KEFI-8639 format. One record per residue (C-alpha): residue in three letters; chain; x, y, z. Coordinates in Angstrom, 3 decimals. Layout:
<pts>
residu chaine px py pz
ALA A X Y Z
...
</pts>
This chain:
<pts>
residu chaine px py pz
UNK A 32.668 71.180 12.409
UNK A 34.452 69.090 9.760
UNK A 36.973 70.912 7.573
UNK A 36.658 69.678 4.005
UNK A 39.831 71.429 2.852
UNK A 41.980 69.248 5.087
UNK A 40.885 66.146 3.172
UNK A 41.159 67.305 -0.417
UNK A 39.684 64.740 -2.816
UNK A 39.135 62.226 0.003
UNK A 35.633 61.029 0.877
UNK A 33.959 63.554 -1.405
UNK A 30.833 61.369 -1.493
UNK A 30.306 61.951 2.225
UNK A 30.878 65.694 1.896
UNK A 28.478 65.824 -1.056
UNK A 25.751 64.014 0.878
UNK A 26.268 66.204 3.951
UNK A 26.166 69.277 1.730
UNK A 22.586 68.407 0.828
UNK A 21.502 68.005 4.455
UNK A 20.917 70.129 7.511
UNK A 21.932 69.089 11.015
UNK A 18.269 68.363 11.694
UNK A 18.237 65.657 9.018
UNK A 17.764 62.148 10.542
UNK A 20.815 60.886 8.586
UNK A 23.135 63.764 9.518
UNK A 24.688 62.169 12.613
UNK A 25.269 58.766 10.979
UNK A 26.819 60.304 7.861
UNK A 29.016 62.655 9.907
UNK A 30.175 59.793 12.118
UNK A 30.968 57.638 9.082
UNK A 33.097 60.396 7.586
UNK A 34.871 60.980 10.889
UNK A 35.666 57.282 11.276
UNK A 37.032 57.048 7.724
UNK A 39.269 60.060 8.377
UNK A 40.501 58.359 11.533
UNK A 41.241 55.182 9.551
UNK A 43.136 57.132 6.889
UNK A 45.207 58.991 9.447
UNK A 45.978 55.949 11.552
UNK A 47.054 53.806 8.608
UNK A 49.110 56.458 6.838
UNK A 50.510 58.544 9.694
UNK A 50.573 56.157 12.627
UNK A 49.086 56.153 16.096
UNK A 49.931 59.778 16.822
UNK A 47.543 60.891 14.110
UNK A 44.745 59.007 15.814
UNK A 45.152 61.189 18.890
UNK A 45.319 64.531 17.082
UNK A 42.679 67.106 16.090
UNK A 39.345 65.803 14.716
UNK A 40.927 62.413 14.230
UNK A 41.213 61.948 17.970
UNK A 39.537 58.892 19.419
UNK A 37.376 60.965 21.777
UNK A 36.039 63.116 18.948
UNK A 35.218 60.040 16.892
UNK A 33.486 58.335 19.824
UNK A 31.394 61.452 20.390
UNK A 30.310 61.458 16.755
UNK A 29.319 57.784 16.948
UNK A 27.421 58.340 20.210
UNK A 25.253 60.899 18.408
UNK A 23.889 58.189 16.082
UNK A 20.440 56.919 17.188
UNK A 20.636 53.504 18.840
UNK A 18.420 51.839 16.235
UNK A 20.722 52.615 13.294
UNK A 22.774 49.615 12.173
UNK A 25.861 51.694 11.414
UNK A 26.412 52.636 15.071
UNK A 27.824 49.310 16.367
UNK A 29.763 48.776 13.127
UNK A 31.522 52.144 13.376
UNK A 32.209 51.530 17.078
UNK A 33.822 48.198 16.170
UNK A 36.175 49.961 13.734
UNK A 37.323 52.340 16.483
UNK A 37.635 49.433 18.936
UNK A 39.967 47.683 16.491
UNK A 42.155 50.781 16.212
UNK A 42.318 51.219 19.988
UNK A 43.125 47.543 20.504
UNK A 45.912 47.343 17.919
UNK A 49.568 47.604 18.874
UNK A 50.476 49.168 15.513
UNK A 48.682 50.398 12.378
UNK A 47.391 47.412 10.383
UNK A 44.566 47.234 7.859
UNK A 43.850 43.555 8.490
UNK A 41.740 43.890 11.669
UNK A 39.907 46.853 10.139
UNK A 39.098 45.378 6.727
UNK A 36.195 43.075 7.782
UNK A 34.674 45.917 9.801
UNK A 35.026 48.377 6.930
UNK A 33.397 45.826 4.639
UNK A 30.515 45.474 7.102
UNK A 30.065 49.247 7.032
UNK A 30.129 49.268 3.236
UNK A 27.509 46.535 3.103
UNK A 25.344 48.448 5.581
UNK A 25.386 51.479 3.286
UNK A 24.952 49.258 0.226
UNK A 21.845 47.583 1.701
UNK A 20.371 50.996 2.533
UNK A 20.866 52.022 -1.137
UNK A 23.450 54.671 -0.182
UNK A 25.543 53.580 -3.111
UNK A 27.840 56.612 -3.415
UNK A 28.829 56.243 0.241
UNK A 29.271 52.486 -0.097
UNK A 31.564 53.045 -3.086
UNK A 33.666 55.407 -0.963
UNK A 34.003 52.812 1.805
UNK A 34.892 49.951 -0.548
UNK A 37.442 52.119 -2.346
UNK A 38.913 53.200 1.003
UNK A 39.274 49.558 2.032
UNK A 40.943 48.600 -1.239
UNK A 43.173 51.665 -1.134
UNK A 44.761 50.398 2.074
UNK A 44.538 46.637 1.409
UNK A 46.921 44.953 -1.060
UNK A 45.109 42.036 -2.705
UNK A 48.084 39.799 -1.949
UNK A 47.639 40.453 1.787
UNK A 43.957 39.465 2.121
UNK A 42.786 38.096 -1.248
UNK A 39.349 36.984 0.012
UNK A 38.520 40.397 1.447
UNK A 39.928 42.212 -1.588
UNK A 37.857 40.041 -3.921
UNK A 34.697 40.625 -1.885
UNK A 35.347 44.377 -1.930
UNK A 35.815 44.404 -5.690
UNK A 32.590 42.451 -6.247
UNK A 30.545 44.751 -4.006
UNK A 32.196 47.802 -5.547
UNK A 31.369 46.562 -9.052
UNK A 27.755 45.970 -8.026
UNK A 27.432 49.543 -6.727
UNK A 29.086 50.977 -9.837
UNK A 26.661 49.005 -12.014
UNK A 23.611 50.202 -10.082
UNK A 24.592 53.866 -10.429
UNK A 25.398 53.453 -14.132
UNK A 29.205 53.622 -13.964
UNK A 29.597 50.637 -16.279
UNK A 33.273 51.086 -17.199
UNK A 34.234 51.263 -13.522
UNK A 32.095 48.198 -12.833
UNK A 33.829 46.283 -15.637
UNK A 37.256 47.162 -14.247
UNK A 36.283 46.043 -10.765
UNK A 34.803 42.735 -11.963
UNK A 37.960 42.111 -14.010
UNK A 40.163 42.745 -10.988
UNK A 38.008 40.417 -8.890
UNK A 38.392 37.685 -11.505
UNK A 42.178 38.245 -11.592
UNK A 42.414 37.866 -7.800
UNK A 40.329 34.672 -7.892
UNK A 42.482 33.215 -10.673
UNK A 45.662 34.038 -8.752
UNK A 44.240 32.253 -5.703
UNK A 43.099 29.296 -7.865
UNK A 39.586 29.770 -6.461
UNK A 37.268 28.437 -9.160
UNK A 34.011 29.278 -7.349
UNK A 34.922 32.919 -6.887
UNK A 36.249 33.159 -10.410
UNK A 32.865 31.933 -11.657
UNK A 31.145 34.442 -9.366
UNK A 33.141 37.267 -10.947
UNK A 32.228 35.870 -14.359
UNK A 28.536 36.097 -13.410
UNK A 29.163 39.756 -12.617
UNK A 30.504 40.254 -16.123
UNK A 27.365 38.617 -17.508
UNK A 25.150 40.879 -15.409
UNK A 27.067 43.896 -16.652
UNK A 26.585 42.735 -20.248
UNK A 22.827 42.757 -19.582
UNK A 23.022 46.317 -18.222
UNK A 24.856 47.366 -21.370
UNK A 22.231 45.729 -23.569
UNK A 24.410 42.934 -24.967
UNK A 22.017 40.063 -24.336
UNK A 23.737 37.457 -26.568
UNK A 27.014 37.957 -24.688
UNK A 25.229 37.844 -21.337
UNK A 23.449 34.597 -22.234
UNK A 26.693 33.009 -23.428
UNK A 28.539 33.924 -20.226
UNK A 25.739 32.804 -17.917
UNK A 25.132 29.496 -19.711
UNK A 28.865 28.796 -19.438
UNK A 28.805 29.517 -15.691
UNK A 25.651 27.450 -15.076
UNK A 27.250 24.445 -16.762
UNK A 30.512 24.788 -14.821
UNK A 28.784 25.407 -11.468
UNK A 26.453 22.444 -11.973
UNK A 29.326 20.118 -12.841
UNK A 31.405 21.196 -9.854
UNK A 28.555 21.393 -7.335
UNK A 28.776 25.128 -6.629
UNK A 25.108 25.572 -5.722
UNK A 25.415 29.213 -4.645
UNK A 27.067 30.169 -7.933
UNK A 24.520 28.125 -9.852
UNK A 21.719 30.079 -8.153
UNK A 23.264 33.443 -9.011
UNK A 23.835 32.447 -12.639
UNK A 20.335 30.990 -12.996
UNK A 18.945 34.257 -11.689
UNK A 20.951 36.180 -14.252
UNK A 19.705 33.824 -16.937
UNK A 16.115 34.516 -15.878
UNK A 16.748 38.221 -16.375
UNK A 18.114 37.598 -19.863
UNK A 15.142 35.404 -20.776
UNK A 12.753 38.142 -19.665
UNK A 14.675 40.729 -21.681
UNK A 14.226 38.478 -24.733
UNK A 10.486 38.094 -24.072
UNK A 10.952 34.408 -23.170
UNK A 8.814 34.744 -20.071
UNK A 8.007 31.115 -19.323
UNK A 11.721 30.310 -19.556
UNK A 12.393 33.321 -17.319
UNK A 9.947 32.031 -14.722
UNK A 11.531 28.569 -14.781
UNK A 15.071 29.886 -14.469
UNK A 14.038 32.123 -11.561
UNK A 12.150 29.343 -9.808
UNK A 15.148 27.011 -10.171
UNK A 17.390 29.768 -8.758
UNK A 15.126 30.041 -5.695
UNK A 15.696 26.357 -4.937
UNK A 19.447 26.925 -4.634
UNK A 19.270 30.244 -2.780
UNK A 19.674 30.320 0.988
UNK A 19.919 34.025 1.802
UNK A 17.247 36.704 1.934
UNK A 18.985 39.186 -0.360
UNK A 19.245 36.617 -3.130
UNK A 15.659 35.510 -2.558
UNK A 14.373 39.088 -2.822
UNK A 16.119 39.804 -6.112
UNK A 14.960 36.537 -7.638
UNK A 11.357 37.158 -6.584
UNK A 11.423 40.555 -8.288
UNK A 12.559 39.065 -11.589
UNK A 10.149 36.146 -11.187
UNK A 7.366 38.700 -10.799
UNK A 8.370 40.208 -14.154
UNK A 7.976 36.839 -15.874
UNK A 4.619 36.257 -14.191
UNK A 3.420 39.750 -15.096
UNK A 4.124 39.262 -18.783
UNK A 2.523 35.816 -18.709
UNK A -0.607 37.430 -17.278
UNK A -0.359 35.698 -13.883
UNK A -0.852 39.055 -12.165
UNK A -2.051 37.751 -8.791
UNK A 1.092 35.630 -8.511
UNK A 3.280 38.556 -9.590
UNK A 1.655 40.739 -6.947
UNK A 2.204 38.041 -4.300
UNK A 5.927 37.867 -5.080
UNK A 6.340 41.644 -4.959
UNK A 4.354 42.077 -1.748
UNK A 6.706 39.625 -0.031
UNK A 9.739 41.689 -1.036
UNK A 8.151 45.088 -0.359
UNK A 7.230 44.000 3.171
UNK A 10.159 41.778 4.175
UNK A 13.015 42.616 1.792
UNK A 16.407 42.908 3.441
UNK A 17.831 45.587 1.132
UNK A 16.337 49.021 0.644
UNK A 17.002 48.802 -3.099
UNK A 15.003 45.574 -3.379
UNK A 12.096 47.055 -1.426
UNK A 12.099 50.112 -3.689
UNK A 12.180 47.995 -6.829
UNK A 9.311 45.847 -5.564
UNK A 7.295 48.985 -4.853
UNK A 7.898 50.371 -8.367
UNK A 6.867 47.044 -9.900
UNK A 3.748 46.905 -7.726
UNK A 2.717 50.190 -9.346
UNK A 2.890 48.457 -12.727
UNK A 0.940 45.406 -11.563
UNK A -1.660 47.635 -9.915
UNK A -2.147 49.549 -13.154
UNK A -2.554 46.322 -15.144
UNK A -5.144 45.091 -12.640
UNK A -6.880 48.500 -12.622
UNK A -6.211 48.594 -8.863
UNK A -5.862 52.320 -8.196
UNK A -5.398 52.037 -4.382
UNK A -2.422 49.705 -4.913
UNK A -0.785 52.100 -7.389
UNK A -1.396 55.138 -5.202
UNK A -0.098 53.425 -2.075
UNK A 3.324 52.761 -3.555
UNK A 3.467 55.957 -5.600
UNK A 3.034 57.950 -2.395
UNK A 5.504 55.778 -0.463
UNK A 8.215 56.417 -3.050
UNK A 7.452 60.081 -3.755
UNK A 10.004 61.498 -1.308
UNK A 12.651 58.789 -1.549
UNK A 16.058 59.473 -3.099
UNK A 16.003 56.732 -5.707
UNK A 18.975 55.687 -7.880
UNK A 18.668 56.630 -11.589
UNK A 17.104 53.428 -12.944
UNK A 14.418 53.302 -10.268
UNK A 13.872 57.058 -10.270
UNK A 13.036 57.094 -13.969
UNK A 11.004 53.883 -13.591
UNK A 9.018 55.454 -10.760
UNK A 7.873 58.297 -12.999
UNK A 7.192 55.970 -15.916
UNK A 4.978 53.647 -13.876
UNK A 3.300 56.632 -12.261
UNK A 2.392 57.606 -15.817
UNK A 1.225 54.054 -16.565
UNK A -1.044 54.277 -13.540
UNK A -2.405 57.697 -14.416
UNK A -3.083 56.487 -17.962
UNK A -4.863 53.380 -16.678
UNK A -7.219 55.542 -14.601
UNK A -7.841 58.145 -17.296
UNK A -5.732 60.938 -15.761
UNK A -4.085 62.026 -18.994
UNK A -2.692 65.388 -17.821
UNK A -0.927 63.776 -14.850
UNK A 0.331 61.012 -17.145
UNK A 1.871 63.619 -19.514
UNK A 3.651 65.312 -16.617
UNK A 5.048 62.040 -15.264
UNK A 6.185 60.966 -18.734
UNK A 8.028 64.250 -19.227
UNK A 10.004 63.646 -16.040
UNK A 10.607 59.970 -16.881
UNK A 11.912 60.972 -20.313
UNK A 14.272 63.592 -18.867
UNK A 15.766 61.091 -16.438
UNK A 16.011 58.303 -19.012
UNK A 17.818 60.587 -21.460
UNK A 20.121 61.927 -18.754
UNK A 21.212 58.428 -17.725
UNK A 21.259 56.752 -21.140
UNK A 18.302 54.445 -20.478
UNK A 17.408 53.963 -24.121
UNK A 14.886 51.162 -23.722
UNK A 12.929 53.217 -21.219
UNK A 13.033 56.210 -23.558
UNK A 11.350 54.077 -26.206
UNK A 8.661 53.016 -23.715
UNK A 8.099 56.628 -22.680
UNK A 7.541 57.743 -26.266
UNK A 5.257 54.807 -26.977
UNK A 3.058 55.589 -23.992
UNK A 3.165 59.340 -24.687
UNK A 1.650 58.689 -28.134
UNK A -1.237 56.747 -26.592
UNK A -1.830 59.403 -23.947
UNK A -1.879 62.247 -26.477
UNK A -4.320 60.306 -28.661
UNK A -6.550 59.766 -25.638
UNK A -6.404 55.990 -26.031
UNK A -7.643 53.987 -23.065
UNK A -5.238 51.618 -21.310
UNK A -5.495 47.929 -22.096
UNK A -5.271 45.119 -19.611
UNK A -2.476 42.678 -20.361
UNK A -4.191 39.630 -21.803
UNK A -2.797 36.146 -21.262
UNK A -3.617 32.858 -22.877
UNK A -5.059 30.473 -20.327
UNK A -2.378 27.901 -21.158
UNK A 0.388 30.395 -20.315
UNK A -0.925 30.888 -16.801
UNK A -1.587 27.159 -16.444
UNK A 2.037 26.433 -17.398
UNK A 3.306 28.253 -14.312
UNK A 0.562 27.172 -11.902
UNK A 3.049 25.366 -9.659
UNK A 5.168 28.498 -9.394
UNK A 2.108 30.651 -8.669
UNK A 1.063 28.274 -5.886
UNK A 4.551 28.353 -4.361
UNK A 4.631 32.164 -4.385
UNK A 1.147 32.361 -2.836
UNK A 2.380 30.129 -0.025
UNK A 5.404 32.393 0.491
UNK A 3.128 35.409 0.838
UNK A 0.932 33.558 3.322
UNK A 3.962 32.548 5.404
UNK A 5.245 36.136 5.325
UNK A 1.884 37.363 6.629
UNK A 1.413 40.060 3.989
</pts>
C-alpha cells in the first residue's frame, strides 16, 4: 500500500492515475512501480543512502514492485536500470540516474501517458542543475514542452521552450538553439498565430540549410507543412512535408510527417494516397499518439470515400482509449462526419454534442466552428458531399502519391 500523505504534492499525476484504476487494471503494476521508483529517487537524492533502505523506499520493496510488471512492458527494464544505478553508486548523484529517468519519461511519452511523462521530466529537472548536464537538461525541457503543448498547457510549454533555448545559447550550441526555436514556432501554431509561426520556421529553415543541420531542417520543414495546411495551401504543405521526409531518419519523425502529409493529400483530393500514408502510421507507428492520430484521420478519409467499414473499424478501435483532449474531441467530430456521410443523423447529432462539449472545455475554437457548421447540415438533413478535386491538383502530387504507395507496400499494410 502506498501512502499518499507521506509525499504531499509530489508525483500527484501518478496518484491521480492510480486513483482511477483498480489493482486488476493491466497498467496498475507498471504505474505503481514507476511511482515507487520515483519516491526512491527522491529519497536517495535528498536524504542520502539511508533513505533508500528505509520503509517503502527500500530497495527490496522497489524491486518487488518492478518484478510485478509484465515482462513485455518496456518500462520494466528501464525502471530496473534506475534502481541498478542507485545500488551501484557510492554516493547520491543525479548524473547516472538522469539518462535512465529520461528513458522512462520517453517511454511514457511514447505511450501517450503525458501527465506521467511530465512528472518524470519535472522530477529529473528538479534534481538536475542545467549547468551540471546541459545536454540532458535541454532534452528534458524540450520533451517537457512537447508534453505540455499536447495537453494544452501552452504557457508552461512556452516557459520550457524558452528555458531550453537559454541553455542552448549558454552552451553556444546553435543546432539545439534552432531546435528550441522550432518548438516556439510549433507552439505559435497551437495558439493560432500562423504568421508568427511561419516567420519563425522560415528563419530556422534558412539557418539550418546554410549550416547543414539536416535534422533541424527536417523538423522545421515539417512545421512549415503544418502551417501551409492551416492556411489552405495544400500543395505547398505536401511539398514541405515530402521534403521533410527526405531529411528524416527516425520513425517518430517519419510518422508525424506522414500524418500531416496525409492532410495535404486529403484536401487535394488524393484520398487513396492519404489513406496509404495513414495506414502506414496506424500499423507501424512508434508512438501511441501518432497511431491514435492516424486512426482519427482514417475515419475522416473513410467518410470522404464513403467507406463505412474503414470508419467503423477505427471508430471502434478508439472507443475505449483514453485520448488526450485534441484527439478526444476530434474522435467525436469525425465519428459525426462518418455518421453524417452514411445518413445516420441521430448518431451524428449525439457525436457532435460530445465533440462540442470537449472543444469548448479545452478552448479548441476552430473545432467548435467545424462542429457548428456540420450540426447545421445535419439538422437540415443535408446529404454529405464527397470532397471534389481538380484533376490537375492530384496530378501535381503524383510523385508523392507514388512514393507513399510504395511505403505502404513495403510496410505490408
